[in-house]
N, C-alpha and C positions, 0 to 999 in steps of 0.2 A: 268579139270577131278571132277566129284565128289566125295567127301567126306564120306567114307563108317562111319557111326556113330560105336563106339567105346561101349563095353560091358555096361560101366556104364552109357552110354545115352541111350541105350534102358532099361536099369534096370529103369531108371529114368519115358522114357516112359510108361511102365508099372504099373509102381507106380501111375502113373496120371490115365491109364484107372482104374486101382483099385477106386482109388479114386473117379472116375465119376461115375461109377457103383454102390460103395457104395449109392453116394450122390442121384442120381436116384432113387436106392430103398428106402431110405429113405423120398423120396418126396410122393415116392406111399405109403408106410406106413400110411405117414399122412392125406393123401386122405381117409384111408381105415378106420384111427382112428376114424376121424369126420366125416364118416357114420356109425361105428358103435356104436358111442357114444351117442345118442340121444333113439336109440332100447333099450340101457340097462341103463339107467338113470342116464349115468355116465356125468358130463359136459365135457370130454375132451381138454379142453383146456389147461391144462398145459401139456398135452404129446402130443398133435400138436404142440406146442410154441418149445418142445424139439426136437422132432423130423425137424421143420424146420430150428431151430439152426446146428444143428447138420450137415442137408445137406447144411446149407450152407459153417458152416468149410471146409467138403469135396469138396465140387466144389472151394474154395478159393487155398485149399491143391493144387489141379489138376491143377490151371491157374499157383501156383508159380513154382510146378513142370516143365511144359512147357515152361515155361520163363527158370528156368533153364537147359533146352534141350539148346534152342535155342543158351544162351548164350553160354553153354559149345562147342557146335556145329561151331559158328561163332570163337571163341578161337583156336579151334583146324585146323579150316581152315585158320586162320589167317587173313580172312576178315570180316565183317560187311553186308555186301552186300546181300541183302532179298533174298529169290527166287531162287539160285544158283542150288540148287539137289533139288530130290524130296524129301528125308528125309526133310530135311527145310522147303521145300514148304508143304507139307502135315502137319506137326506138327504145320504153322505160320497158316495156316487154322484154326485148330483145337481149336488153340489160341484166335485168333478172333473171333472165335462163340462164346467160353466160356466168352471173355468180352462181349461181344454181349447183352448173359442171366443176367450176373452180371450186366451192367449198364441199363436194360430194367427193370428187377425185381427191382430195386432201383429208378429210378425217373419214372416209368410208370409199375408197378407190372401187371404183365398180368399171373396168374399162368397155369399152365401146357403146356407153353413153352418149359420148359427144358425137359419135356418128351419126344418130340421129337425133339431137338435140342443136349442133349447129345447124342443119341445112333448113331446120325451123326460124333461126337467128337470123341466117343470112335471106329467107323468106320475107322476114317483119322488117328488114330493114331494107328492103328492094321497095316494100310496102310502104314503110314512110316517106322514102325517097320521091315514089310516084304519085301517091294521094296525099303526101304532103303538099308538093307544089303544085298538081294540078285540080284537085278537088279538097281542098282545106277546107276541114270540118270542126266546128267548136262543139262541145261534149258538156261542159260545165255551168249552169246559171241557176241551177236552186241545191239544197240539199239535198231533197231526195233524187235530184239526179245525182250527185256527186256519190250517193249511196251506192244506186242501180251501176254506175258507172266503175266505181271501184269493187262491187261483188263481181259483175263480170270480168272487167280481165282480172281480176285475182284467180277465178274460177278457170278462166284461159289458161295463164301460165301453171296450175297447177295439173291441167287437161292436158297440156304439153308436155310434161316431165311424165304422166300417166303412159300416155300415147308412145314416148319414146323408150320409156322403159319396155310396153309392150311389145313394141319392135324389136327390141333387144332381145326378149322373152322366144319370140318367134324365129329369130337370128340365129341364137344360142339352141334351141329347139332343134333347128333343123338339121345344124350341123351336129349336135350329139348322138342324130339319127343317124347320118350318113357316118357317121365315127372319124369326124372330120377335126376336130375341138382338139387342141393340144391340152393336155391335163397342167393346170398350172398359171393359165394364160388370163386368169384373174376376170375371167366374163361375169365371174355371180353365179349362184344356184339358179334352179329355176323357180325353188323355194322362196327362193328370196328375191326373185323376180316378180313371182306372182303375187306377195304380199308387197313389196314398194306399188306395184298398178294398183292393188285394192285398196292401199292406205289413201295417194294422192287423187284418186278415182272420187272415194269418201269426202274426203277437204273439199274437192272439187264441185261436187254435185248439190252440196251444202252452200257454195257460195252462186252456182249459177240457179237452185233453187230461191235464192235470195233478191237476185238479179231479174229471174221470171216474174216473180212477185210484185216488186215493187214496179217495174217496168210494165205489168198488168193494170197496177192501182193508176198509175200514170195516165196511159192510153184510157180506161175509161173514167177520168174524172170528169165530171160535166164542164168542165170552163178552162180544164187543165189543156196546156201547150203540148202538142207532140207533134213528131215529125212523118206518122204513120196515117195520119188523113183519117175519115171515119169508118174507113176499108183496112184496117189494118188489121186483119186477120186474114187479108191475102197477102201479105206482104212475103217476101221469100226469107228477110229475116226473123220471124218468128217462126215460119213453118221449120226452117232449118236449125232453130234452137230448140224448141218441142220435140222436134225428133230428137236430136242431141241428147235432150235431158232423158227420154225415154232410150238409148243407146243404153247412158249409164246409168239407170234404173236397173236393166239386164247384168251390170256388169257389178250391182252392189248385189244383185241377186244369188251369185256364184257361192258365196260360203254356204248356200241352204240347200243350192241345186247344184251337185257335180256337174251334170251336160253341160255346165258355163264356164266351168274351171279349166285352166289350163291354155291352149290353142285360144280356145272361142273368147275364153278373158280379152284375152292379150287383142286378139282380132277386132274385138269389140271396141276396146281402149282405140286404138289404132282410126277404126268409124271415126269413133264419136269424135277423135281430134281433128279429122280431116268434114265433119259439117261442123267445126264451130270456126274453121278457117273458111269456111261456104259464108259463114253468119256474119265474120268480120269483114269479109269483103263486100259484103252486101249494104253493110251500114256504112261502107263509103260510098256507095252511090247514093246513097239519101238524102233528099235534101237538109242542108244546117236546123230547117224552122220549120 
C-alpha cells in the first residue's frame, strides 16, 4: 500500500515550490536588469551578479528540501526502494530535473534552460502534493513492474529535458529573427540546442520503447494482473503514450529529413512532452489494481 504523505512532508514540498518560484523569478529579473542597464547608462553587472547568486541559493534550497522530503518519506515507509508510490515518484522526478539543471549550469552553462525546466519541476511537485494525498497510488509489485516504471520515469526525465531545450530553441530563434538577442548572453547557439534536443529525445525514445513493450507484455499476459482491464486499448494512458511515441519517432527522423529539423523538431519535442504529462496525469486516475 502507498504511504500517504504527512502534513510535514507536504509543508516541505510547498516550501520547495516557493524556493523554485522565487529562484526562477530572480533569473528573469536578471535578464531584465541586463536589458535595461545599457539604455539607462548603468553598468548592471553588480545587480546582475547579486540576482544570479540569489537565484542559485533558492534553487539549492529547493533541491535540499526535495531531498529532505524523499528521506522523510522513505523513513516513514520503512524502506528506501525508489518509485514505490506516486508521491515519491513525482518528487523524485522533480529532484532529478533540478540536479540536471545544477549540473549543466556548472559544467556547460546554458542560460535560460531553468526558465523551461523549473515550471516542470513546480508542476511535478504540485501533482505530488495533490495526487499523493488524494489518490495515493502504488507502483511496484513485481520485477516486471520495476522495469516498466523505471523505463517510463527515466524516459519522462529525458523528454522533460528535451522539451525544455526545444522550448529554449524556439525562444532563441524568435529573438534572433527579431534581432532582440544581445550577443554574449549565453543562451547557446541554435546548433547546440538542436543537437541537445536530438540527444535527449534519442535516449528517452529508447526508454519509452522499453516501457511500452514491458507494459504491453503485462496487459497481454493471460493470467497477469493489470489495472487497465480487458479493454486496455481504450485507455487514455495507452493512446497518449502511443501518440507521444509517434511524435518522438518523427523527431528522430529529422537528421535524414531536413523538413523536420530546426523549429519543427523543437516544436515536436515540446508537443511530445505535453503528451507525456497528459499520460502521467491519466495514470493517477487509474485504479491501483
